[in-house]
C-alpha positions as CSV (number, residue, x, y, z in Angstrom):
1,M,15.3,65.8,18.5
2,P,14.3,68.6,16.2
3,T,16.7,71.4,15.7
4,R,15.3,75.0,16.0
5,F,16.8,78.1,14.5
6,P,15.1,81.2,15.9
7,Q,17.5,83.6,14.2
8,H,18.5,84.0,10.6
9,S,21.4,85.0,8.5
10,D,22.3,88.7,7.9
11,K,22.4,88.0,4.1
12,T,19.4,88.5,1.9
13,V,17.3,85.6,0.6
14,L,16.9,85.7,-3.2
15,I,13.5,84.8,-4.7
16,L,13.5,83.6,-8.3
17,Y,9.9,83.9,-9.6
18,T,9.5,81.6,-12.6
19,G,5.7,81.6,-12.8
20,G,2.9,79.3,-11.8
21,T,-0.6,79.6,-10.1
22,I,0.9,81.5,-7.2
23,G,1.5,84.6,-9.4
24,M,-1.8,84.4,-11.4
25,R,-4.9,86.5,-11.2
26,E,-8.5,85.8,-12.2
27,G,-9.3,87.1,-15.6
28,P,-12.4,86.9,-17.9
29,H,-11.3,83.4,-19.1
30,G,-10.0,82.0,-15.8
31,L,-6.6,82.3,-14.1
32,A,-3.9,83.9,-16.2
33,P,-0.3,85.0,-15.5
34,A,0.1,88.4,-14.0
35,G,3.1,90.6,-13.5
36,D,4.5,92.8,-10.8
37,F,5.1,89.8,-8.5
38,A,7.7,91.6,-6.3
39,A,5.3,94.5,-5.4
40,R,2.4,92.1,-4.8
41,L,4.5,89.9,-2.6
42,D,5.6,92.9,-0.6
43,R,2.0,93.9,0.0
44,M,1.0,90.4,1.1
45,L,4.0,90.0,3.5
46,A,3.0,93.3,5.1
47,T,-0.3,91.7,6.2
48,L,1.5,89.2,8.5
49,P,1.5,89.9,12.2
50,A,4.4,92.0,13.3
51,E,6.3,89.2,15.1
52,R,6.2,87.0,12.0
53,R,7.3,89.9,9.7
54,R,10.3,90.6,12.0
55,A,11.3,86.9,11.7
56,L,11.6,87.1,7.9
57,P,14.9,87.8,6.2
58,D,15.5,90.7,3.9
59,I,14.6,89.6,0.4
60,E,15.4,90.4,-3.2
61,V,13.2,89.3,-6.0
62,I,14.1,88.5,-9.6
63,S,11.1,87.7,-11.9
64,Y,11.7,86.0,-15.2
65,A,10.6,88.2,-18.1
66,T,8.1,85.6,-19.3
67,P,6.4,83.6,-16.5
68,V,6.3,79.9,-17.5
69,D,3.3,77.7,-17.0
70,S,5.0,74.7,-15.2
71,S,3.3,72.2,-17.5
72,S,5.4,73.7,-20.3
73,V,8.8,73.4,-18.4
74,T,11.5,71.4,-20.2
75,P,14.9,70.0,-19.3
76,L,16.4,73.1,-20.9
77,D,14.6,75.3,-18.3
78,W,16.1,73.1,-15.6
79,Q,19.5,73.7,-17.0
80,T,19.0,77.4,-17.3
81,L,17.6,77.7,-13.7
82,A,20.6,75.8,-12.3
83,D,23.0,78.1,-14.2
84,D,21.2,81.1,-12.7
85,I,21.4,79.7,-9.1
86,R,25.1,78.6,-9.1
87,P,26.8,82.0,-8.9
88,R,24.2,83.5,-6.6
89,C,24.5,81.1,-3.6
90,A,27.7,82.8,-2.4
91,R,26.0,86.2,-2.3
92,H,22.8,85.1,-0.6
93,A,21.7,83.3,2.6
94,G,19.5,81.1,0.5
95,I,17.4,81.0,-2.6
96,V,13.7,80.4,-2.9
97,V,12.5,79.2,-6.3
98,V,8.8,80.1,-6.9
99,H,7.4,77.6,-9.3
100,G,4.1,76.2,-10.6
101,T,3.0,73.0,-8.9
102,D,2.5,70.7,-11.9
103,T,6.1,70.0,-12.5
104,L,7.6,71.5,-9.3
105,S,8.9,68.1,-8.1
106,W,10.5,67.5,-11.5
107,T,12.4,70.8,-11.3
108,S,13.4,70.2,-7.7
109,A,14.8,66.8,-8.6
110,S,16.8,68.2,-11.5
111,L,18.2,71.1,-9.4
112,S,19.2,68.6,-6.7
113,L,21.2,66.5,-9.1
114,Q,22.7,69.4,-11.1
115,L,23.6,71.6,-8.1
116,R,24.4,68.7,-5.7
117,R,25.9,70.8,-3.0
118,P,24.8,74.3,-4.0
119,G,26.5,76.2,-1.2
120,C,23.3,77.6,0.3
121,P,19.7,76.3,0.9
122,V,17.7,76.2,-2.3
123,I,14.0,75.9,-1.4
124,V,11.4,75.3,-4.1
125,T,7.8,76.3,-3.4
126,G,4.6,77.4,-5.0
127,A,0.9,77.4,-4.2
128,M,-2.4,75.7,-5.1
129,A,-4.1,79.1,-5.3
130,P,-3.0,82.6,-6.4
131,L,-1.2,84.9,-3.9
132,E,-4.2,87.3,-3.4
133,A,-7.0,84.6,-3.5
134,P,-9.1,84.1,-0.4
135,N,-7.7,81.4,1.9
136,S,-4.8,80.9,-0.4
137,D,-1.9,78.8,0.8
138,A,0.6,81.0,-1.1
139,L,1.6,83.3,1.8
140,E,2.2,80.5,4.3
141,N,4.3,78.5,1.8
142,L,6.4,81.6,1.0
143,E,6.9,82.5,4.6
144,G,8.0,79.0,5.5
145,A,10.3,78.8,2.4
146,L,11.9,82.1,3.3
147,R,12.5,81.0,6.9
148,F,14.2,77.8,5.9
149,A,16.2,79.5,3.2
150,A,17.5,82.0,5.8
151,L,18.8,79.3,8.3
152,P,22.3,80.5,9.3
153,P,25.5,78.6,9.2
154,P,27.2,76.5,10.5
155,V,24.2,74.2,10.6
156,R,21.9,74.7,7.6
157,L,20.8,73.0,4.5
158,D,23.3,72.6,1.7
159,D,20.7,71.0,-0.6
160,V,17.6,71.5,-2.7
161,A,14.3,71.0,-0.9
162,I,10.6,71.6,-1.4
163,Y,8.7,73.5,1.2
164,F,4.9,73.0,1.0
165,A,2.1,72.9,3.4
166,G,4.2,73.0,6.5
167,R,6.7,70.4,5.5
168,L,10.3,70.4,4.1
169,L,10.9,67.5,1.7
170,R,14.1,66.4,0.1
171,G,14.1,67.8,-3.5
172,S,15.3,64.5,-5.0
173,R,12.6,62.4,-3.3
174,A,9.4,64.3,-3.7
175,T,6.4,63.8,-5.9
176,K,3.0,65.5,-6.4
177,W,0.4,63.1,-5.2
178,H,-2.8,65.2,-5.3
179,A,-4.1,67.5,-8.0
180,S,-5.8,70.0,-5.7
181,A,-5.1,69.3,-2.0
182,A,-3.1,71.9,0.0
183,D,-0.6,69.2,0.9
184,A,-0.1,68.2,-2.7
185,F,3.5,66.9,-2.3
186,T,4.9,63.9,-0.5
187,S,8.2,62.0,-0.4
188,P,7.3,58.2,-0.4
189,G,9.5,56.1,1.8
190,T,11.5,59.2,3.0
191,P,10.6,61.2,6.1
192,P,10.4,65.0,5.8
193,L,13.6,67.0,6.4
194,G,11.8,69.5,8.5
195,D,8.5,71.1,9.5
196,Y,7.2,74.5,10.5
197,H,5.8,75.1,14.0
198,D,6.2,78.7,15.1
199,G,9.4,78.6,13.0
200,P,11.5,76.3,10.9
201,R,12.6,72.9,12.4
202,L,15.0,70.4,11.0
203,L,13.8,67.0,12.1
204,A,17.0,65.0,11.7
205,E,20.7,65.3,11.1
206,S,20.2,64.0,7.6
207,A,18.5,67.3,6.8
208,V,21.9,69.0,6.7
209,A,24.2,66.1,6.0
210,A,26.0,65.9,2.7
211,H,25.0,62.9,0.6
212,E,28.3,62.1,-1.0
213,P,28.8,59.6,-3.8
214,D,32.0,57.6,-3.9
215,A,35.3,59.4,-4.7
216,T,35.3,58.4,-8.4
217,T,31.8,59.6,-9.1
218,R,32.3,62.7,-7.0
219,A,35.3,63.7,-9.1
220,L,33.3,63.2,-12.2
221,L,30.4,65.3,-10.9
222,D,32.6,68.1,-9.5
223,R,34.3,68.8,-12.8
224,T,32.8,71.4,-15.1
225,P,32.6,69.9,-18.6
226,T,33.3,72.4,-21.4
227,N,30.8,70.8,-23.8
228,Y,27.9,70.1,-21.4
229,R,24.9,69.9,-23.8
230,R,21.6,71.6,-23.8
231,I,18.8,69.1,-23.6
232,N,15.7,70.3,-25.4
233,Q,14.9,68.0,-28.4
234,G,13.2,65.1,-26.7
235,E,16.4,63.2,-26.1
236,I,14.8,61.4,-23.1
237,V,11.5,59.6,-23.1
238,R,9.3,58.2,-20.3
239,I,7.4,55.0,-21.0
240,V,4.8,53.7,-18.5
241,L,3.9,50.1,-19.3
242,W,0.3,49.2,-20.0
243,P,-1.5,45.9,-20.4
244,G,-1.1,44.6,-23.9
245,M,1.9,46.8,-24.9
246,A,3.3,45.4,-28.2
247,A,6.9,45.3,-29.2
248,W,6.3,47.5,-32.2
249,Q,4.9,50.2,-29.9
250,L,8.0,50.1,-27.7
251,S,10.2,50.1,-30.8
252,A,8.5,53.2,-32.1
253,W,9.8,55.1,-29.0
254,L,13.2,53.5,-28.6
255,E,14.5,53.1,-32.1
256,D,14.1,56.7,-33.1
257,S,17.6,58.0,-33.6
258,R,16.9,61.1,-31.6
259,V,16.2,59.2,-28.4
260,E,19.3,58.8,-26.2
261,G,17.7,57.6,-23.0
262,A,14.5,56.2,-21.6
263,L,12.8,55.8,-18.3
264,L,10.6,52.6,-18.1
265,Q,8.0,52.4,-15.3
266,L,7.5,48.7,-14.7
267,W,4.9,46.7,-12.9
268,G,5.5,46.1,-9.2
269,A,9.0,45.2,-8.2
270,G,10.2,45.2,-11.8
271,N,8.0,43.1,-14.0
272,I,7.3,43.3,-17.7
273,A,5.1,41.1,-20.0
274,D,6.5,37.7,-20.8
275,D,7.2,38.6,-24.4
276,P,10.7,38.0,-25.8
277,A,10.0,40.6,-28.5
278,L,9.8,43.3,-25.9
279,I,13.2,42.3,-24.5
280,E,14.7,42.2,-27.9
281,V,13.7,45.8,-28.5
282,L,15.4,46.8,-25.2
283,E,18.5,44.8,-26.1
284,R,18.8,46.6,-29.4
285,A,18.4,50.0,-27.8
286,V,21.0,49.4,-25.2
287,A,23.4,48.0,-27.9
288,Q,23.0,51.3,-29.7
289,G,24.3,53.1,-26.6
290,K,21.0,54.3,-25.3
291,L,20.7,54.6,-21.5
292,I,17.6,52.6,-20.5
293,V,16.6,52.6,-16.8
294,A,13.6,51.3,-14.9
295,V,11.6,52.3,-11.8
296,S,8.3,51.0,-10.4
297,Q,4.9,52.4,-11.2
298,C,4.1,52.0,-7.5
299,L,4.3,55.0,-5.2
300,Y,6.1,52.9,-2.6
301,G,8.8,50.2,-2.9
302,S,11.6,49.7,-5.4
303,V,12.6,47.8,-8.5
304,S,14.4,44.6,-7.5
305,P,15.7,43.0,-10.7
306,G,16.4,39.5,-9.1
307,T,12.9,39.0,-7.6
308,Y,11.2,37.6,-10.8
309,A,12.3,36.0,-14.0
310,A,11.2,39.1,-15.9
311,G,13.6,41.1,-13.9
312,H,16.5,38.8,-14.9
313,A,15.6,39.3,-18.6
314,L,15.6,43.0,-18.2
315,A,19.0,42.9,-16.5
316,R,20.4,40.7,-19.3
317,A,19.1,43.2,-21.8
318,G,21.1,45.9,-20.1
319,V,18.3,47.8,-18.4
320,L,19.5,49.5,-15.3
321,P,17.5,49.4,-12.1
322,G,16.5,52.8,-10.5
323,G,15.8,51.3,-7.1
324,D,13.1,53.3,-5.3
325,M,13.9,56.5,-7.1
326,P,10.8,58.6,-7.9
327,P,10.2,58.9,-11.6
328,E,11.0,62.7,-11.4
329,A,14.5,62.0,-10.1
330,A,15.2,59.1,-12.5
331,F,14.2,61.2,-15.5
332,A,16.1,64.2,-14.3
333,K,19.2,62.1,-13.7
334,L,18.9,60.6,-17.2
335,A,18.7,64.1,-18.7
336,H,21.7,65.3,-16.7
337,L,23.9,62.3,-17.7
338,V,23.0,62.5,-21.3
339,A,24.0,66.2,-21.2
340,M,27.5,65.3,-19.9
341,P,30.3,64.2,-22.3
342,L,30.6,60.7,-20.9
343,D,31.2,57.3,-22.4
344,S,28.5,54.7,-22.1
345,A,30.1,52.7,-19.3
346,T,30.7,55.8,-17.2
347,R,27.2,57.0,-17.7
348,R,25.8,53.7,-16.6
349,Q,27.9,53.5,-13.5
350,A,27.0,57.1,-12.6
351,F,23.3,56.4,-12.9
352,I,23.3,53.5,-10.4
353,T,25.4,55.6,-7.9
354,P,23.4,57.7,-5.5
355,W,24.4,61.4,-5.6
356,V,22.0,63.3,-3.3
357,G,19.9,60.7,-1.5
358,E,17.7,60.2,-4.6
359,S,17.6,56.4,-4.1
360,G,17.7,54.2,-1.1
361,A,17.1,54.8,2.6
362,D,18.9,57.8,4.2
């Protein structure tokens, strides 16, 4: 049965405004970033019916000095955002990250993996249209995100989630499936954590349950490394297979000394062309200590290395299966692991260990 929470915490909810369409205004050359987000948001929230206004928590707004177009977001931005969130969870009922939609699911996946159990609900949201635009989805998305972020203890999210178009999705399992539809985000193979019908509803106990890795991995993740690296030089690449890919093309990506990890998106359940030269390139990259992982190009289903002969060849080359991980989560996990001061064997084991429900059925 759904769990309803008509009340909210007495603490404030913090909004971190990073940029995106939601904060833009129409200009002479189309939509462009606009400032004064806090005041504009306050005016729009005031237009809600009185009962809905009363249900909202008190809020604080921090706007980043330079709003970022989400198509320009990098792993370094993910690291910076996580650093900004960590110390604030203890002081706030929850945190709402306002973000552009193009890479919103990538940021939410990274925050899920970096923060793991942040100590408060972290809800990422945005909009397909600017805040003041006619028939915009912005106000409804913000209202829902704020209500979920304000769920009180003892039963509340201790996780990162996306709120969009009336649904709460696990942050590590979501993807943007439509370029312009209001319900642009989905979580293939994973049911929503909650929905919004006259208020926030959690749809299953898994919405608030901790997704704990094994004790060894947990100890690794809980420690704070003193030399955690900043990732902003293209250390991780994403390679989506195409018909006719040649070994020299794959080599051009993987044999660059600056590349430390790669996400391969394979055919179907984990296939690659029957070309020994491709496998040799992958073997050399793995031998050099590069972390090479694979997920499917398909929206649904997972990479199963033992299903086809090609999968066995990949496994022998040292390519790790990502299961049914979305590419956003697989890439973000790679970036996070490369940033940590780990040896190759530990890094490989940590990748195939689920941390926050990013792979496998809940």
